[in-house]
ZATI-417209 format. One record per residue: residue in one letter; x, y, z of N, C-alpha, C in turn. Coordinates in nm, 3 decimals. Example, Ala and Ser with C-alpha at 12.3 -4.5 7.8 and 13.67 -1.06 7.14 Angstrom:
R rest  n_east n_north    n_up ca_east ca_north   ca_up  c_east c_north    c_up
R    a   1.319  -0.569   0.780   1.230   -0.450   0.780   1.320  -0.330   0.780
R    s   1.285  -0.225   0.708   1.367   -0.106   0.714   1.290   0.003   0.787
//
This chain:
R rest  n_east n_north    n_up ca_east ca_north   ca_up  c_east c_north    c_up
R    a  -8.779  -3.762   4.988  -8.774   -3.913   4.934  -8.866  -4.021   4.966
R    e  -8.920  -4.080   4.897  -9.030   -4.200   4.937  -8.956  -4.331   4.961
R    t  -8.832  -4.367   4.919  -8.768   -4.489   4.927  -8.640  -4.470   4.966
R    v  -8.576  -4.526   5.065  -8.436   -4.521   5.138  -8.369  -4.647   5.077
R    v  -8.241  -4.620   5.013  -8.180   -4.757   4.980  -8.079  -4.791   5.110
R    t  -8.075  -4.890   5.194  -7.999   -4.913   5.276  -7.886  -4.996   5.228
R    g  -7.754  -4.970   5.212  -7.648   -5.029   5.166  -7.532  -5.024   5.265
R    i  -7.556  -4.993   5.384  -7.441   -4.990   5.470  -7.417  -5.139   5.516
R    v  -7.292  -5.187   5.493  -7.227   -5.301   5.515  -7.241  -5.359   5.643
R    g  -7.286  -5.495   5.663  -7.280   -5.548   5.805  -7.418  -5.473   5.911
R    c  -7.405  -5.522   6.027  -7.526   -5.479   6.127  -7.516  -5.351   6.144
R    a  -7.415  -5.262   6.093  -7.427   -5.117   6.109  -7.548  -5.062   6.042
R    g  -7.589  -5.128   5.938  -7.694   -5.084   5.867  -7.834  -5.081   5.948
R    l  -7.847  -5.156   6.045  -7.979   -5.178   6.122  -8.047  -5.070   6.184
R    l  -7.955  -4.981   6.262  -8.023   -4.865   6.327  -8.088  -4.763   6.207
R    p  -7.996  -4.731   6.104  -8.056   -4.632   6.012  -8.163  -4.696   5.944
R    t  -8.176  -4.825   5.908  -8.300   -4.861   5.846  -8.433  -4.860   5.945
R    v  -8.390  -4.885   6.082  -8.518   -4.862   6.159  -8.559  -4.723   6.158
R    a  -8.473  -4.610   6.158  -8.504   -4.481   6.150  -8.565  -4.446   6.041
R    a  -8.538  -4.510   5.923  -8.592   -4.481   5.786  -8.729  -4.536   5.807
R    i  -8.776  -4.660   5.846  -8.911   -4.700   5.866  -8.974  -4.627   5.940
R    k  -8.954  -4.601   6.051  -9.014   -4.509   6.155  -9.058  -4.367   6.088
R    a  -8.978  -4.297   5.989  -8.991   -4.196   5.912  -9.101  -4.225   5.811
R    g  -9.170  -4.359   5.799  -9.269   -4.383   5.715  -9.209  -4.422   5.547
R    k  -9.061  -4.441   5.540  -9.008   -4.449   5.415  -9.029  -4.615   5.388
R    d  -9.046  -4.645   5.249  -9.003   -4.772   5.188  -8.884  -4.808   5.191
R    i  -8.832  -4.920   5.197  -8.684   -4.960   5.214  -8.644  -5.043   5.100
R    a  -8.545  -4.987   5.005  -8.492   -5.083   4.900  -8.373  -5.151   4.960
R    l  -8.390  -5.270   5.008  -8.269   -5.344   5.108  -8.164  -5.426   5.030
R    a  -8.039  -5.333   5.051  -7.912   -5.392   4.989  -7.833  -5.447   5.109
R    n  -7.884  -5.432   5.218  -7.811   -5.464   5.344  -7.870  -5.613   5.388
R    k  -7.818  -5.720   5.371  -7.903   -5.837   5.431  -7.892  -5.845   5.566
R    e  -7.803  -5.795   5.640  -7.778   -5.800   5.778  -7.872  -5.743   5.844
R    t  -7.951  -5.650   5.788  -8.056   -5.574   5.876  -8.176  -5.672   5.913
R    l  -8.214  -5.761   5.815  -8.284   -5.881   5.851  -8.247  -5.987   5.934
R    i  -8.134  -6.006   5.884  -8.076   -6.127   5.959  -8.052  -6.111   6.107
R    s  -7.994  -6.010   6.152  -7.979   -5.955   6.294  -8.116  -5.906   6.338
R    g  -8.187  -5.836   6.274  -8.301   -5.739   6.309  -8.443  -5.780   6.298
R    g  -8.443  -5.905   6.203  -8.591   -5.936   6.135  -8.704  -5.952   6.259
R    p  -8.661  -5.993   6.356  -8.783   -5.995   6.462  -8.842  -5.854   6.516
R    v  -8.756  -5.773   6.470  -8.805   -5.628   6.506  -8.851  -5.555   6.389
R    i  -8.773  -5.585   6.276  -8.808   -5.510   6.174  -8.925  -5.549   6.091
R    l  -8.949  -5.664   6.075  -9.102   -5.710   6.032  -9.228  -5.650   6.095
R    p  -9.229  -5.650   6.214  -9.350   -5.573   6.280  -9.348  -5.417   6.266
R    l  -9.227  -5.379   6.282  -9.199   -5.229   6.243  -9.236  -5.186   6.101
R    l  -9.217  -5.285   5.994  -9.272   -5.256   5.854  -9.419  -5.234   5.865
R    k  -9.475  -5.343   5.951  -9.639   -5.363   5.932  -9.697  -5.216   6.010
R    k  -9.630  -5.175   6.101  -9.664   -5.087   6.191  -9.689  -4.954   6.108
R    h  -9.575  -4.915   6.035  -9.559   -4.808   5.964  -9.611  -4.815   5.815
R    n  -9.665  -4.920   5.796  -9.714   -4.957   5.628  -9.613  -4.930   5.536
R    s  -9.482  -4.977   5.572  -9.373   -4.977   5.484  -9.354  -5.097   5.401
R    m  -9.288  -5.066   5.287  -9.251   -5.197   5.202  -9.093  -5.216   5.213
R    c  -9.056  -5.337   5.214  -8.939   -5.372   5.209  -8.903  -5.453   5.067
R    i  -8.837  -5.402   4.960  -8.814   -5.441   4.856  -8.647  -5.479   4.833
R    p  -8.631  -5.624   4.824  -8.487   -5.650   4.820  -8.416  -5.608   4.705
R    a  -8.283  -5.553   4.706  -8.214   -5.497   4.610  -8.105  -5.600   4.588
R    d  -8.072  -5.701   4.687  -7.982   -5.797   4.666  -8.021  -5.885   4.535
R    s  -7.918  -5.931   4.478  -7.958   -6.014   4.323  -8.046  -6.116   4.343
R    e  -7.999  -6.218   4.456  -8.086   -6.337   4.481  -8.242  -6.322   4.515
R    h  -8.234  -6.213   4.619  -8.379   -6.202   4.646  -8.437  -6.099   4.586
R    s  -8.408  -6.028   4.501  -8.477   -5.946   4.385  -8.522  -6.043   4.280
R    a  -8.443  -6.139   4.261  -8.495   -6.269   4.179  -8.605  -6.330   4.200
R    i  -8.616  -6.389   4.345  -8.712   -6.416   4.419  -8.846  -6.325   4.412
R    f  -8.837  -6.214   4.436  -8.933   -6.137   4.443  -8.986  -6.099   4.282
R    q  -8.924  -6.088   4.210  -8.955   -6.077   4.061  -9.055  -6.219   4.021
R    c  -8.966  -6.335   4.078  -9.061   -6.452   4.031  -9.204  -6.460   4.089
R    l  -9.199  -6.391   4.205  -9.316   -6.420   4.279  -9.453  -6.280   4.241
R    q  -9.406  -6.221   4.157  -9.487   -6.126   4.102  -9.616  -6.209   4.027
R    g  -9.735  -6.185   4.071  -9.846   -6.263   4.035  -9.880  -6.404   4.075
R    v  -9.798  -6.443   4.175  -9.813   -6.592   4.251  -9.933  -6.545   4.331
R    p -10.028  -6.606   4.377 -10.116   -6.575   4.451 -10.073  -6.631   4.605
R    a -10.122  -6.571   4.723 -10.090   -6.600   4.851 -10.097  -6.771   4.875
R    g -10.023  -6.832   4.919 -10.013   -6.971   4.924  -9.947  -7.049   4.826
R    g  -9.913  -6.976   4.697  -9.875   -7.039   4.581  -9.744  -7.095   4.596
R    l  -9.662  -7.030   4.680  -9.492   -7.060   4.681  -9.486  -7.206   4.753
R    r  -9.422  -7.274   4.701  -9.370   -7.399   4.767  -9.234  -7.406   4.803
R    k  -9.130  -7.351   4.740  -8.995   -7.380   4.759  -8.931  -7.265   4.724
R    i  -8.811  -7.201   4.806  -8.716   -7.111   4.749  -8.610  -7.174   4.685
R    i  -8.544  -7.135   4.582  -8.395   -7.201   4.530  -8.312  -7.094   4.507
R    l  -8.216  -7.087   4.608  -8.111   -6.985   4.617  -7.989  -7.051   4.520
R    t  -7.943  -6.968   4.422  -7.842   -7.017   4.370  -7.715  -6.929   4.393
R    a  -7.585  -7.043   4.391  -7.469   -6.974   4.444  -7.370  -6.991   4.344
R    s  -7.266  -6.903   4.328  -7.179   -6.937   4.231  -7.053  -7.043   4.273
R    g  -7.049  -7.070   4.408  -6.970   -7.146   4.459  -6.818  -7.073   4.516
R    g  -6.818  -6.943   4.478  -6.708   -6.860   4.543  -6.576  -6.900   4.482
R    a  -6.483  -6.827   4.558  -6.356   -6.849   4.507  -6.286  -6.979   4.519
R    f  -6.348  -7.099   4.587  -6.279   -7.227   4.607  -6.399  -7.326   4.575
R    r  -6.486  -7.285   4.474  -6.553   -7.384   4.418  -6.477  -7.504   4.340
R    d  -6.365  -7.487   4.300  -6.304   -7.602   4.218  -6.168  -7.633   4.302
R    w  -6.161  -7.605   4.426  -6.064   -7.647   4.512  -6.108  -7.777   4.566
R    d  -6.023  -7.869   4.596  -6.059   -7.976   4.677  -6.037  -7.923   4.835
R    a  -6.160  -7.994   4.898  -6.149   -7.955   5.054  -6.027  -7.969   5.125
R    k  -5.940  -8.061   5.106  -5.827   -8.100   5.168  -5.732  -7.980   5.155
R    d  -5.751  -7.911   5.023  -5.632   -7.809   5.018  -5.672  -7.639   5.073
R    l  -5.787  -7.665   5.162  -5.836   -7.520   5.177  -5.761  -7.457   5.326
R    h  -5.689  -7.543   5.365  -5.552   -7.498   5.476  -5.458  -7.424   5.431
R    k  -5.453  -7.408   5.283  -5.340   -7.316   5.242  -5.407  -7.199   5.194
R    v  -5.539  -7.173   5.189  -5.596   -7.034   5.154  -5.527  -6.917   5.213
R    t  -5.498  -6.837   5.135  -5.456   -6.711   5.176  -5.564  -6.580   5.151
R    l  -5.552  -6.478   5.218  -5.655   -6.351   5.217  -5.677  -6.319   5.042
R    k  -5.569  -6.335   4.988  -5.549   -6.295   4.845  -5.643  -6.403   4.753
R    d  -5.633  -6.520   4.788  -5.703   -6.635   4.720  -5.858  -6.619   4.757
R    a  -5.892  -6.580   4.887  -6.026   -6.564   4.929  -6.083  -6.472   4.865
R    l  -6.021  -6.343   4.825  -6.065   -6.230   4.751  -6.074  -6.244   4.591
R    k  -6.051  -6.369   4.523  -6.067   -6.358   4.402  -6.214  -6.439   4.343
R    h  -6.312  -6.353   4.349  -6.452   -6.421   4.313  -6.436  -6.426   4.152
R    p  -6.505  -6.541   4.104  -6.487   -6.579   3.989  -6.585  -6.513   3.884
R    n  -6.691  -6.449   3.916  -6.796   -6.388   3.863  -6.840  -6.247   3.901
R    w  -6.843  -6.211   4.031  -6.888   -6.097   4.070  -6.779  -5.987   4.137
R    d  -6.781  -5.879   4.097  -6.710   -5.782   4.149  -6.744  -5.725   4.282
R    m  -6.719  -5.750   4.398  -6.779   -5.716   4.516  -6.678  -5.653   4.626
R    g  -6.711  -5.603   4.743  -6.635   -5.560   4.850  -6.576  -5.700   4.907
R    a  -6.482  -5.655   5.008  -6.391   -5.765   5.032  -6.479  -5.847   5.158
R    k  -6.550  -5.794   5.234  -6.630   -5.870   5.337  -6.724  -5.992   5.269
R    i  -6.794  -5.937   5.170  -6.890   -6.008   5.100  -6.833  -6.126   5.016
R    t  -6.705  -6.077   4.942  -6.649   -6.180   4.866  -6.584  -6.305   4.959
R    i  -6.524  -6.273   5.064  -6.507   -6.361   5.177  -6.612  -6.455   5.217
R    d  -6.729  -6.374   5.238  -6.869   -6.463   5.281  -6.881  -6.561   5.162
R    s  -6.868  -6.530   5.038  -6.909   -6.595   4.914  -6.808  -6.739   4.930
R    a  -6.692  -6.678   4.937  -6.568   -6.786   4.945  -6.606  -6.919   5.062
R    t  -6.670  -6.871   5.177  -6.722   -6.959   5.276  -6.862  -7.012   5.260
R    l  -6.946  -6.984   5.167  -7.076   -6.982   5.144  -7.189  -6.939   5.277
R    m  -7.100  -6.841   5.353  -7.167   -6.786   5.451  -7.267  -6.699   5.399
R    n  -7.236  -6.648   5.311  -7.288   -6.522   5.215  -7.455  -6.594   5.183
R    k  -7.415  -6.724   5.150  -7.558   -6.808   5.085  -7.623  -6.845   5.248
R    g  -7.561  -6.868   5.323  -7.630   -6.907   5.455  -7.714  -6.798   5.514
R    l  -7.663  -6.667   5.507  -7.714   -6.559   5.550  -7.831  -6.524   5.451
R    e  -7.806  -6.544   5.334  -7.957   -6.530   5.231  -8.035  -6.605   5.252
R    v  -8.041  -6.724   5.321  -8.122   -6.809   5.359  -8.233  -6.767   5.474
R    i  -8.141  -6.703   5.568  -8.229   -6.654   5.668  -8.292  -6.527   5.628
R    e  -8.236  -6.455   5.524  -8.302   -6.321   5.475  -8.433  -6.388   5.424
R    a  -8.411  -6.469   5.323  -8.526   -6.497   5.237  -8.643  -6.549   5.322
R    h  -8.629  -6.631   5.440  -8.713   -6.669   5.548  -8.797  -6.543   5.610
R    y  -8.716  -6.425   5.631  -8.785   -6.319   5.695  -8.885  -6.242   5.586
R    l  -8.809  -6.228   5.442  -8.855   -6.159   5.334  -8.983  -6.226   5.281
R    f  -8.975  -6.356   5.265  -9.105   -6.415   5.190  -9.166  -6.517   5.286
R    g  -9.136  -6.528   5.398  -9.225   -6.610   5.493  -9.192  -6.790   5.468
R    a  -9.090  -6.826   5.406  -9.066   -6.963   5.373  -9.004  -7.026   5.494
R    d  -9.072  -7.139   5.525  -8.979   -7.227   5.656  -8.845  -7.267   5.587
R    y  -8.761  -7.292   5.675  -8.619   -7.313   5.652  -8.606  -7.443   5.582
R    d  -8.701  -7.540   5.579  -8.699   -7.669   5.534  -8.754  -7.650   5.368
R    d  -8.794  -7.518   5.351  -8.851   -7.502   5.198  -8.756  -7.408   5.137
R    i  -8.647  -7.376   5.179  -8.540   -7.291   5.103  -8.412  -7.383   5.105
R    d  -8.388  -7.406   4.964  -8.256   -7.483   4.931  -8.160  -7.383   4.864
R    i  -8.033  -7.425   4.877  -7.929   -7.382   4.775  -7.863  -7.466   4.674
R    v  -7.847  -7.403   4.569  -7.778   -7.503   4.451  -7.676  -7.428   4.399
R    i  -7.552  -7.492   4.358  -7.460   -7.435   4.333  -7.457  -7.423   4.162
R    h  -7.451  -7.310   4.107  -7.472   -7.260   3.984  -7.359  -7.180   3.921
R    p  -7.234  -7.240   3.881  -7.141   -7.179   3.834  -7.156  -7.045   3.761
R    q  -7.228  -7.042   3.684  -7.219   -6.946   3.559  -7.279  -6.809   3.609
R    s  -7.363  -6.804   3.729  -7.442   -6.710   3.791  -7.543  -6.623   3.693
R    i  -7.585  -6.707   3.596  -7.702   -6.648   3.524  -7.809  -6.645   3.567
R    i  -7.884  -6.762   3.634  -7.997   -6.781   3.692  -7.976  -6.726   3.858
R    h  -8.037  -6.611   3.875  -8.011   -6.548   4.026  -8.088  -6.611   4.141
R    s  -8.182  -6.670   4.103  -8.253   -6.759   4.207  -8.383  -6.831   4.129
R    m  -8.445  -6.904   4.192  -8.588   -6.960   4.145  -8.683  -6.973   4.241
R    i  -8.798  -6.999   4.214  -8.919   -7.064   4.320  -8.981  -7.159   4.251
R    e  -9.036  -7.225   4.323  -9.122   -7.367   4.288  -9.249  -7.335   4.357
R    t  -9.362  -7.340   4.267  -9.483   -7.312   4.282  -9.568  -7.443   4.331
R    q  -9.669  -7.439   4.401  -9.738   -7.569   4.444  -9.779  -7.640   4.345
R    d  -9.766  -7.603   4.213  -9.830   -7.696   4.120  -9.672  -7.758   4.038
R    t  -9.572  -7.765   4.119  -9.446   -7.789   4.057  -9.377  -7.712   3.962
R    s  -9.450  -7.613   3.901  -9.369   -7.522   3.815  -9.264  -7.445   3.864
R    v  -9.152  -7.446   3.807  -9.016   -7.363   3.873  -9.003  -7.227   3.770
R    l  -8.997  -7.135   3.843  -8.985   -6.994   3.781  -8.856  -6.936   3.825
R    a  -8.770  -6.882   3.726  -8.643   -6.824   3.743  -8.634  -6.684   3.677
R    q  -8.545  -6.613   3.755  -8.504   -6.473   3.687  -8.364  -6.482   3.629
R    l  -8.332  -6.460   3.493  -8.200   -6.464   3.453  -8.144  -6.335   3.407
R    g  -8.022  -6.325   3.414  -7.944   -6.193   3.367  -7.808  -6.211   3.377
R    w  -7.717  -6.147   3.328  -7.576   -6.138   3.347  -7.559  -6.082   3.484
R    p  -7.455  -6.146   3.541  -7.396   -6.092   3.662  -7.365  -5.956   3.695
R    d  -7.481  -5.851   3.731  -7.460   -5.719   3.721  -7.561  -5.675   3.812
R    m  -7.507  -5.601   3.921  -7.612   -5.565   4.050  -7.693  -5.442   3.986
R    r  -7.670  -5.374   3.894  -7.748   -5.250   3.861  -7.883  -5.289   3.841
R    l  -7.917  -5.398   3.761  -8.072   -5.430   3.752  -8.133  -5.465   3.889
R    p  -8.096  -5.554   3.973  -8.178   -5.541   4.097  -8.190  -5.424   4.172
R    i  -8.085  -5.348   4.194  -8.084   -5.215   4.257  -8.177  -5.122   4.201
R    v  -8.186  -5.118   4.048  -8.270   -5.027   4.015  -8.434  -5.064   4.006
R    y  -8.439  -5.196   4.003  -8.593   -5.248   4.017  -8.633  -5.222   4.163
R    s  -8.539  -5.236   4.268  -8.598   -5.229   4.395  -8.653  -5.064   4.407
R    i  -8.608  -4.976   4.323  -8.653   -4.856   4.334  -8.758  -4.809   4.255
R    t  -8.771  -4.884   4.151  -8.880   -4.855   4.037  -8.990  -4.948   4.044
R    w  -9.004  -5.055   4.134  -9.099   -5.143   4.132  -9.245  -5.063   4.169
R    p  -9.334  -5.099   4.078  -9.366   -5.208   3.985  -9.323  -5.195   3.842
R    y  -9.242  -5.078   3.802  -9.238   -5.036   3.668  -9.116  -5.102   3.613
R    r  -9.112  -5.124   3.495  -8.988   -5.169   3.437  -8.928  -5.058   3.366
R    l  -8.812  -5.011   3.347  -8.757   -4.915   3.273  -8.656  -4.954   3.173
R    s  -8.652  -4.908   3.068  -8.570   -4.922   2.954  -8.423  -4.864   3.007
R    m  -8.348  -4.978   3.004  -8.207   -4.965   3.056  -8.116  -4.990   2.942
R    p  -7.991  -4.950   2.953  -7.881   -4.953   2.841  -7.778  -5.054   2.872
R    y  -7.809  -5.162   2.942  -7.745   -5.268   2.981  -7.742  -5.362   2.879
R    e  -7.634  -5.465   2.881  -7.614   -5.569   2.789  -7.725  -5.681   2.806
R    r  -7.789  -5.706   2.700  -7.891   -5.797   2.727  -7.850  -5.926   2.698
R    l  -7.914  -6.046   2.774  -7.896   -6.169   2.799  -7.903  -6.259   2.673
R    d  -7.791  -6.323   2.629  -7.791   -6.391   2.500  -7.763  -6.536   2.536
R    l  -7.853  -6.600   2.544  -7.842   -6.775   2.606  -7.752  -6.834   2.484
R    i  -7.745  -6.791   2.372  -7.671   -6.864   2.268  -7.530  -6.851   2.312
R    k  -7.493  -6.698   2.338  -7.340   -6.667   2.370  -7.307  -6.739   2.505
R    q  -7.418  -6.749   2.593  -7.396   -6.792   2.721  -7.354  -6.958   2.692
R    g  -7.438  -7.037   2.610  -7.396   -7.175   2.596  -7.446  -7.285   2.662
R    s  -7.405  -7.289   2.808  -7.487   -7.373   2.894  -7.494  -7.321   3.040
R    l  -7.593  -7.392   3.118  -7.610   -7.358   3.241  -7.603  -7.477   3.314
R    t  -7.544  -7.479   3.434  -7.486   -7.625   3.483  -7.537  -7.592   3.663
R    f  -7.572  -7.705   3.715  -7.588   -7.707   3.878  -7.544  -7.806   3.936
R    k  -7.514  -7.808   4.056  -7.462   -7.919   4.142  -7.498  -7.877   4.295
R    e  -7.518  -7.978   4.372  -7.527   -7.965   4.490  -7.417  -7.922   4.586
R    p  -7.447  -7.824   4.694  -7.311   -7.774   4.749  -7.263  -7.889   4.845
R    d  -7.131  -7.868   4.862  -7.065   -7.964   4.945  -7.086  -7.904   5.089
R    r  -7.154  -7.963   5.187  -7.161   -7.929   5.332  -7.055  -7.959   5.430
R    a  -6.970  -8.054   5.365  -6.861   -8.070   5.453  -6.738  -7.959   5.412
R    k  -6.756  -7.918   5.308  -6.646   -7.817   5.244  -6.686  -7.682   5.304
R    y  -6.824  -7.654   5.316  -6.895   -7.542   5.339  -6.957  -7.524   5.482
R    p  -6.903  -7.552   5.597  -6.984   -7.573   5.720  -7.036  -7.449   5.760
R    c  -7.027  -7.333   5.717  -7.081   -7.220   5.735  -7.231  -7.204   5.723
R    m  -7.270  -7.279   5.593  -7.415   -7.289   5.552  -7.493  -7.364   5.654
R    e  -7.448  -7.467   5.716  -7.522   -7.549   5.807  -7.542  -7.461   5.935
R    l  -7.431  -7.372   5.970  -7.436   -7.289   6.089  -7.539  -7.193   6.075
R    a  -7.567  -7.139   5.957  -7.684   -7.037   5.925  -7.816  -7.089   5.930
R    y  -7.816  -7.222   5.871  -7.964   -7.306   5.893  -8.003  -7.321   6.038
R    a  -7.883  -7.371   6.116  -7.926   -7.395   6.246  -7.945  -7.277   6.340
R    a  -7.868  -7.127   6.311  -7.917   -7.026   6.368  -8.048  -6.990   6.338
R    g  -8.090  -6.990   6.227  -8.227   -6.930   6.172  -8.345  -7.032   6.241
R    r  -8.322  -7.180   6.264  -8.397   -7.265   6.318  -8.413  -7.226   6.467
R    t  -8.305  -7.194   6.537  -8.335   -7.142   6.685  -8.392  -7.010   6.667
R    g  -8.371  -6.923   6.579  -8.439   -6.793   6.596  -8.396  -6.703   6.690
R    g  -8.491  -6.607   6.707  -8.453   -6.502   6.806  -8.322  -6.438   6.798
R    t  -8.253  -6.417   6.894  -8.124   -6.358   6.905  -8.010  -6.424   6.831
R    m  -8.039  -6.565   6.827  -7.908   -6.645   6.759  -7.886  -6.583   6.619
R    t  -7.969  -6.558   6.518  -7.918   -6.498   6.411  -7.840  -6.388   6.409
R    a  -7.875  -6.304   6.511  -7.780   -6.181   6.555  -7.618  -6.208   6.582
R    a  -7.645  -6.322   6.683  -7.500   -6.373   6.736  -7.420  -6.434   6.615
R    l  -7.495  -6.505   6.523  -7.446   -6.562   6.397  -7.362  -6.443   6.321
R    n  -7.443  -6.344   6.294  -7.396   -6.245   6.204  -7.278  -6.178   6.254
R    a  -7.303  -6.146   6.391  -7.171   -6.054   6.452  -7.054  -6.143   6.465
R    a  -7.075  -6.282   6.489  -6.943   -6.364   6.494  -6.895  -6.377   6.349
R    n  -6.971  -6.365   6.241  -6.910   -6.384   6.111  -6.844  -6.268   6.092
R    e  -6.893  -6.158   6.118  -6.812   -6.024   6.076  -6.704  -6.020   6.172
R    q  -6.696  -6.059   6.287  -6.575   -6.083   6.355  -6.466  -6.147   6.294
R    a  -6.513  -6.308   6.278  -6.435   -6.406   6.220  -6.352  -6.338   6.095
R    v  -6.460  -6.277   5.987  -6.389   -6.212   5.861  -6.282  -6.106   5.888
R    a  -6.316  -6.013   5.986  -6.232   -5.920   6.026  -6.082  -5.976   6.071
R    m  -6.085  -6.088   6.131  -5.980   -6.148   6.206  -5.909  -6.230   6.101
R    f  -5.965  -6.287   6.009  -5.911   -6.346   5.899  -5.819  -6.248   5.820
R    r  -5.907  -6.135   5.803  -5.836   -6.032   5.703  -5.716  -5.970   5.776
R    n  -5.739  -5.969   5.915  -5.603   -5.937   5.974  -5.498  -6.037   6.016
R    n  -5.529  -6.160   5.928  -5.425   -6.263   5.953  -5.411  -6.312   6.106
R    e  -5.537  -6.284   6.189  -5.546   -6.335   6.310  -5.600  -6.479   6.333
R    i  -5.672  -6.527   6.220  -5.714   -6.671   6.217  -5.679  -6.711   6.064
R    g  -5.708  -6.838   6.059  -5.677   -6.889   5.913  -5.833  -6.897   5.855
R    f  -5.837  -6.938   5.735  -5.961   -6.933   5.670  -6.033  -7.034   5.736
R    l  -6.001  -7.162   5.752  -6.078   -7.275   5.823  -6.119  -7.245   5.956
R    d  -6.067  -7.146   6.009  -6.118   -7.093   6.172  -6.217  -7.034   6.152
R    i  -6.282  -6.984   6.036  -6.399   -6.876   6.045  -6.504  -6.952   6.074
R    p  -6.557  -7.068   6.027  -6.663   -7.150   6.093  -6.654  -7.185   6.238
R    k  -6.533  -7.221   6.260  -6.491   -7.261   6.403  -6.525  -7.148   6.499
R    l  -6.492  -7.019   6.468  -6.512   -6.889   6.551  -6.660  -6.896   6.582
R    i  -6.738  -6.904   6.455  -6.870   -6.870   6.450  -6.938  -6.989   6.527
R    e  -6.896  -7.127   6.510  -6.953   -7.198   6.585  -6.952  -7.193   6.746
R    y  -6.811  -7.145   6.788  -6.790   -7.121   6.939  -6.873  -7.024   7.010
R    t  -6.911  -6.919   6.911  -6.976   -6.819   6.954  -7.114  -6.853   6.963
R    m  -7.168  -6.932   6.862  -7.315   -6.984   6.876  -7.332  -7.061   7.010
R    e  -7.231  -7.159   7.025  -7.231   -7.241   7.135  -7.242  -7.129   7.274
R    g  -7.179  -7.054   7.279  -7.183   -6.942   7.378  -7.300  -6.880   7.409
R    h  -7.368  -6.881   7.300  -7.510   -6.798   7.307  -7.613  -6.888   7.347
R    k  -7.619  -6.987   7.316  -7.739   -7.100   7.315  -7.821  -7.100   7.450
R    d  -7.747  -7.064   7.555  -7.845   -7.064   7.656  -7.894  -6.927   7.712
R    n  -7.881  -6.812   7.636  -7.887   -6.695   7.657  -8.001  -6.660   7.541
R    v  -8.032  -6.734   7.447  -8.120   -6.690   7.327  -8.231  -6.623   7.391
R    i  -8.281  -6.500   7.320  -8.395   -6.446   7.356  -8.499  -6.460   7.236
R    a  -8.608  -6.521   7.263  -8.704   -6.576   7.146  -8.763  -6.467   7.067
R    k  -8.797  -6.358   7.147  -8.851   -6.249   7.117  -8.806  -6.114   7.134
R    p  -8.681  -6.096   7.076  -8.592   -5.976   7.128  -8.672  -5.838   7.084
R    s  -8.616  -5.742   7.173  -8.621   -5.613   7.154  -8.505  -5.565   7.047
R    l  -8.532  -5.445   7.008  -8.404   -5.386   6.917  -8.283  -5.379   7.011
R    e  -8.314  -5.324   7.123  -8.194   -5.322   7.239  -8.125  -5.460   7.236
R    d  -8.228  -5.575   7.258  -8.167   -5.692   7.279  -8.105  -5.738   7.163
R    i  -8.107  -5.701   7.045  -8.039   -5.743   6.917  -7.915  -5.668   6.950
R    v  -7.922  -5.530   6.953  -7.792   -5.455   6.944  -7.698  -5.504   7.059
R    e  -7.745  -5.539   7.176  -7.659   -5.586   7.272  -7.589  -5.730   7.237
R    t  -7.670  -5.828   7.183  -7.635   -5.955   7.121  -7.515  -5.939   7.050
R    d  -7.545  -5.833   6.948  -7.448   -5.793   6.844  -7.322  -5.775   6.918
R    a  -7.316  -5.676   7.011  -7.171   -5.620   7.059  -7.128  -5.751   7.148
R    w  -7.204  -5.837   7.207  -7.163   -5.939   7.294  -7.078  -6.030   7.205
R    a  -7.143  -6.082   7.069  -7.085   -6.174   7.010  -6.968  -6.139   6.933
R    r  -6.952  -6.004   6.912  -6.800   -5.967   6.877  -6.718  -5.983   6.973
R    e  -6.749  -5.926   7.077  -6.648   -5.938   7.181  -6.599  -6.078   7.220
R    y  -6.718  -6.173   7.217  -6.682   -6.308   7.267  -6.603  -6.383   7.149
R    g  -6.664  -6.354   7.026  -6.572   -6.422   6.918  -6.432  -6.367   6.929
R    a  -6.390  -6.251   6.947  -6.270   -6.196   6.979  -6.163  -6.277   7.048
R    t  -6.235  -6.365   7.143  -6.168   -6.450   7.251  -6.147  -6.583   7.199
R    f  -6.201  -6.607   7.071  -6.141   -6.723   6.992  -6.012  -6.764   6.988
R    k  -5.971  -6.873   7.022  -5.807   -6.890   7.002  -5.780  -6.991   6.886
R    k  -5.699  -6.934   6.820  -5.657   -7.034   6.682  -5.603  -7.165   6.746
R    p  -5.638  -7.267   6.713  -5.591   -7.378   6.748  -5.443  -7.395   6.715
R    e  -5.376  -7.464   6.813  -5.230   -7.480   6.777  -5.205  -7.599   6.695
R    l  -5.116  -7.597   6.614  -5.065   -7.715   6.529  -5.003  -7.816   6.609
R    i  -5.040  -7.942   6.598  -4.973   -8.048   6.693  -4.874  -8.123   6.604
R    i  -4.756  -8.096   6.625  -4.636   -8.160   6.532  -4.583  -8.288   6.594
//
């Protein structure tokens, strides 16, 4: 095989991806955590082995598709679209009532439990911001998130001349996965074709940063860089696991992540090795597990 599809959930996908790159394979990346945790190691490795990394995630595939034909220096801004997740229509004051069953009800996409919960907290979008930074070289100030409830526009780019290019389609992961393998070719596929008249309308709104604190934690980790993104990712995986086990509440997820980031801030390695990243990942999971659910004061 010339291309390896990396789709293992979580940071567990990092080492197999490294092995595939060292074997001279191109990567069809369906595992965002590989770049989020290992970006400082993966990018130089891709260059060393002359391997390509083509995104299979819907948002990053959309950006990649929009960038075809855009010359170097032509990109001005990346605009990631988000459905808003399971609680986009909930008031923030009601989120303390959230159950696991509630968090697993995604309005548009049929996905695994972990990524569905990440979508509910909008950490999924925060992680995608970090991934976009590594994939496309955009500064964090030039990556925006917009809520798009219909999930028809999968993401957009703005070019230097203010033109905005978007990739549209029904919410179906098959297309970005196939394109990540067949690029630069376009295969005729038997999928339902997008009908804008049938869709009717496309709407957008700004994400509520107070309602979704995970988003800002991801931006903060990305701007810190080094091993902080590995700590963020591992803490999030630990928090989601503990939420699924009913050890913490939904609103404790960002608190556990912030607790872990705070514990790591004095030990960040700016230019980590693969071993540093793996060690940070293990440390953050252990440290995150020590988070105590705040007691209710009655």
